[in-house]
N, C-alpha and C positions, 0 to 999 in steps of 0.2 A: 451580844452576838458571840457566837462561837466559831472556831475555825471550820467546823462542819458546814455551816451555812455558806461561808465563803467558797469552800470546795464545791458544794452542790451548785452554787450559782455559776462557778467557772466551768462546770461540766454541762450546762444547759444546752449549749449550741451544738456540741459535737463530742464524740468519744475522744478521750485523751489518755495517753500513757502517763505514768507518774512523771517522767522526764518532761513531757509536753506541758503537764500541769505546772511544774516548777517554772517553766519558761512563761506560761500564761500569767502566773503570779508576778514574776519579775516585771512583765510589761504592763499589765493592766491592774490587777487586783492589789498589788503592793502599795498603790497610792491610798488604799483605805484599810488594808489588812496585810501585815507583814508575817511571813512564816518561813522558817528554814526548810530546806528540802526534806530533812529527816522528819519534821513535824507533818509535812504533807503526806509522805509515804505512810506514816503511822495512822494518819486520819483516813486515808484511803482504805486501809485494812479494817479499821473500826466501822466505817460507813458500809463496807461490803458485808461485814458480819451482821450488821443491823438491817441489811436488806434495802438500804437507801440508795446504794449504787450497785451495779452489776459489772463484773469484769469478765473479759474473755481474752484468751490467749491468741496471739497472732504469730505464726511461725514465719520467720524471715530467712531467706536463703543465705545471705552473707553476714547476718548479724544474729545475736541471741534472740530468742523468743521474747516478745514483749506482751504486756497486758494492757488492754484498752478498757477504760471505764466509762460508763454512762449512767445518768440518773434514772432510777426506776420510778414507777408510779408512786411508791411510798416516799421516795426522795422528793418528788415534785410536791406531794402533799405536805411534807415537812417544810419545804420552802414556802408553800402557801400559808401554812400555819404561822411560820416565823414572820412573814411580811405583814400579817394581820395583827401581830402583837404590838403593844406600845413600845416606842424606842426611848431608851435612856439617853440623856444628853451626854456628850463626850467632854472630857476635860484634858487640858494640856498637861503633859508630864514630860519635861524636857530639861536635861542637865544644863544646857546652855542658859536657860532662864534662871536657874539657880545661881550660875556664875555671874550673870548680869545683875541679879538681885544684890550681890555682894560688891558691886562696882565701886561703891564709895569707900571700901576698906581694903581693896587690892590694887595691884598694878594694872591699870586699865589698858596698857599696851598689849598685854596678852589677850585680853578680852576682845580688843579690836581685831587682832589676828584671828581669833576663833570666829568672830562675827563675819569676817571676810571669807573665811573658809566655808561657813554655812551658806552665805549668800552665793558663793560660786557653785556649791552643791545644788542649791535651789535653782539657779539658772540652768544648770545641766538638765535638771528634771523638767523645767519649763520647756526647754528645747525638745526633750523627748516627748512630752505630752503634746506639744504642737505637732510633731511628726505623726504621732498616733492618731490624733484627731483628724488631720488631713487625710491619712490613709483610710480611716473609717468612713469619712463622708465622701471620698472620691471627688468627682467633679461637681458635686452639689455645694451650694453655700450652706452655712450653718443653719439658718432658719428653715430652709427647705428640708435639710436632713432631719432636723428635730421634729418637723411635722410629718415627714413621709419616709424616713429612713427605716430600714428593715429591723435593726436592733438598736434602740435608743438607750437602753440601760447602760451598757458599757461606755457609750459616748458621754452620758451624763456623769458617770463616776469619774471618767477621765477629765471632764470639765472641772469637777470639784477638786481633783488632784492638781490641776493647773492653777486654779484660784488659790489653793492652799500654799503652793510653792511660790506664787507671786507675792502673796502676803508675807511669807517667810523672808523672801529676798528683800522686799521693801522695808520690813521691820529691821532686819539685820543692817541694812545700809543706813537707816535713820539712827539706830542705836550706836553704830560705829561712829557716825558723824558727830553725834552728841558727845560721845566720850572723847573724841579727838578735840573738839572745841573746848570742852571743860579742861582737858589737860593743857591745852595751849593757854587758856585764861589763867590757870594756876601758875604756869611757867612765867607768864608775863607780869605777875604781881610783884 
C-alpha cells in the first residue's frame, strides 16, 4: 500500500482541505497508516497532477483561501484496482521489541518503565477508539451498525485499531509483570 491509497480512501466521503485531511488522518486513518502533514500535502499535489483527485479554491471572508480536494473517477478506479490486488502480510517492526529481546542482558527496570509507558499510550488510544466508535454508530448497537450503518469501512478499521492497541496494552502489561517477577526472584536468591 502506498500513502496515495490511504489519501484517496480518506477523501471518499467528502471534500477535504489539506488541514482537514491531516485531522482525518490523526483521528481515523493513523491507526493503520501514519503520515506527517508534510507528506500529506506533497501527496495531494502528486495525486492532483495525476488526475486522481481534483482541487478547487474556496474564498473565505476572514481567512485565507483554501483548497478542497475530492476523488475523481480516475481516483475511484485506482482505489478499485488497489482493493482487487492481493495484499501482502504486514510485519511488526518495533524498537520496544528489540529492547525486550535484550532483556536478559540489560537492566530490566528501564524496560519495565518503557513497557508501562507504551501500555499507557495504548490505553489512551483505546479510549480514543472507543469514543470514535460510539460517535460513528450513534444510538445503534454495534451489530446493528455493522449490518445497516451507512459507512462500515471506517468503523471496521477503527475496530482493528482498537484490537491492535488492546493487544499492545495487554502484552506490555504481561511482559512488565514477567520482568518484575524475574527481577524479584533474582533478588531473593
